[in-house]
C-alpha positions as CSV (number, residue, x, y, z in Angstrom):
1,M,83.9,103.9,128.6
2,P,85.2,101.4,126.4
3,L,88.2,98.9,126.7
4,H,90.3,98.5,124.3
5,L,93.1,96.6,122.7
6,T,96.9,97.0,121.5
7,K,98.8,95.0,118.6
8,V,102.0,95.6,116.7
9,A,101.1,96.1,113.2
10,F,103.6,93.1,112.1
11,G,105.1,93.5,108.7
12,A,103.7,97.4,108.1
13,A,106.4,99.9,108.1
14,S,104.0,102.8,108.1
15,V,100.5,103.8,108.6
16,E,100.2,103.8,104.8
17,A,101.2,100.2,104.5
18,L,98.3,99.1,107.3
19,A,96.2,101.0,105.6
20,A,96.6,99.6,102.6
21,R,96.5,96.0,103.8
22,L,93.3,96.6,105.9
23,E,91.7,97.9,102.8
24,Q,92.8,95.2,100.5
25,R,91.5,92.5,103.3
26,G,88.1,94.0,103.6
27,R,87.9,93.7,99.9
28,E,88.2,89.9,100.1
29,G,85.7,89.3,103.0
30,P,85.7,90.1,106.7
31,V,88.7,91.4,108.3
32,F,89.8,89.5,111.3
33,L,92.8,88.4,113.4
34,T,93.4,85.4,115.0
35,T,94.3,84.9,118.7
36,R,94.6,81.8,121.0
37,Y,92.4,82.6,123.9
38,L,89.2,85.0,124.1
39,P,90.0,87.9,126.1
40,K,88.8,87.5,129.2
41,R,87.1,91.0,129.2
42,H,85.8,90.5,125.9
43,E,82.2,91.4,126.9
44,E,83.8,95.0,128.0
45,I,85.4,95.4,124.6
46,A,82.9,94.2,122.2
47,G,79.9,96.7,124.2
48,P,76.8,98.4,123.0
49,V,76.8,99.6,119.6
50,G,78.7,103.0,119.7
51,V,80.3,102.0,122.6
52,E,82.7,99.3,121.5
53,G,86.3,99.1,121.6
54,S,89.0,99.3,119.0
55,L,92.1,97.6,118.4
56,F,94.9,100.1,118.5
57,W,98.0,99.5,116.2
58,I,101.6,100.0,117.3
59,I,103.9,101.1,114.5
60,K,107.3,101.7,115.0
61,H,106.7,102.1,118.7
62,Q,104.1,104.2,118.9
63,L,100.2,103.8,118.7
64,I,99.4,105.7,115.4
65,A,95.9,104.1,114.1
66,R,92.8,102.1,115.5
67,S,90.5,99.9,113.7
68,P,87.0,99.3,116.0
69,I,86.6,96.0,116.9
70,L,83.3,94.4,115.8
71,S,82.8,91.0,117.4
72,F,84.5,88.1,118.6
73,G,84.0,84.4,117.0
74,E,85.1,81.3,116.3
75,A,88.7,80.7,113.9
76,E,89.9,77.3,112.3
77,G,91.7,75.2,114.8
78,G,89.9,76.4,118.2
79,R,91.4,79.6,117.8
80,V,89.3,83.0,118.3
81,A,88.7,85.3,115.8
82,I,88.8,89.1,116.5
83,H,86.6,90.6,113.8
84,I,87.6,94.5,112.8
85,D,86.4,97.4,110.9
86,P,89.0,97.6,107.8
87,R,89.2,101.1,108.5
88,A,92.8,102.4,109.8
89,I,91.6,105.4,112.1
90,L,94.2,107.9,112.3
91,V,94.8,108.9,116.1
92,Q,97.2,111.2,118.3
93,A,100.6,109.4,118.4
94,R,101.4,108.0,121.7
95,P,104.7,105.9,122.7
96,K,103.9,102.7,123.1
97,R,106.3,99.6,123.8
98,A,106.1,97.0,121.3
99,H,104.9,93.9,122.8
100,Q,103.5,90.3,121.7
101,G,100.0,89.2,121.4
102,W,97.7,91.8,122.5
103,R,97.5,93.9,125.7
104,Y,94.4,95.9,127.3
105,L,94.2,99.4,126.9
106,E,91.4,101.5,129.3
107,G,89.4,104.0,127.7
108,A,90.5,106.9,129.5
109,D,94.0,106.3,128.3
110,A,93.3,105.6,124.5
111,P,94.7,108.2,122.1
112,V,91.9,110.7,120.8
113,D,90.9,110.3,117.0
114,L,92.9,113.0,114.7
115,G,89.7,113.9,113.0
116,D,88.3,115.0,116.4
117,G,89.3,118.8,116.1
118,A,92.7,118.1,115.2
119,G,92.8,121.4,112.6
120,G,92.9,119.0,109.5
121,V,95.3,116.8,110.2
122,E,92.8,113.8,108.9
123,A,93.0,115.5,105.3
124,L,96.8,114.8,104.9
125,P,98.3,111.6,103.5
126,P,98.9,108.7,106.1
127,A,102.3,108.5,105.0
128,L,102.8,112.1,106.0
129,V,101.0,111.6,109.6
130,G,103.1,109.0,110.2
131,R,106.2,110.9,109.6
132,L,105.0,113.9,111.6
133,A,104.2,111.4,114.7
134,E,107.6,109.6,114.2
135,L,109.0,113.7,114.8
136,A,106.7,113.9,117.8
137,L,105.0,117.0,115.9
138,I,101.5,115.9,116.3
C-alpha cells in the first residue's frame, strides 16, 4: 500500500482554482513543488509504477483532491523538487486540519477517488463538487 503526502493548497480558494492552476503550470512545463528536505520515507512514496503515492490537497480544512507524485529531484538552492502529475483527481472529501509544509498519509487512511463508483460525481463541475463537500453531502 503506498504512502502519500498532504499539503495545503495555498492560494487556492476552491478545487476549480487548484485544477486551473495545475493545468496552467502543466502547459508551461513539469509541475513540481519545492521543499527544504527530502522526505525520509520518499522511497515508499515513489514506489513502483501503479503503486506510487499522491499529494493530497487540503482546501478549507478538507482533503479534496490528489495529484500523483511522479518523482523526487533537485531544485535550485539545494532544495528538493516533488514532481507531480498536473491533474487534480477529486477524492471523497475528508476533514483535515491545515498544517505547514507536508505531512505523511498512510495508504489505508487515504480517501478514495470520486471516480471509483461514486455514482457519476466525477462528471460534476469541480466547483459544485467542492461546494457539496463543504456541506458534507459527498
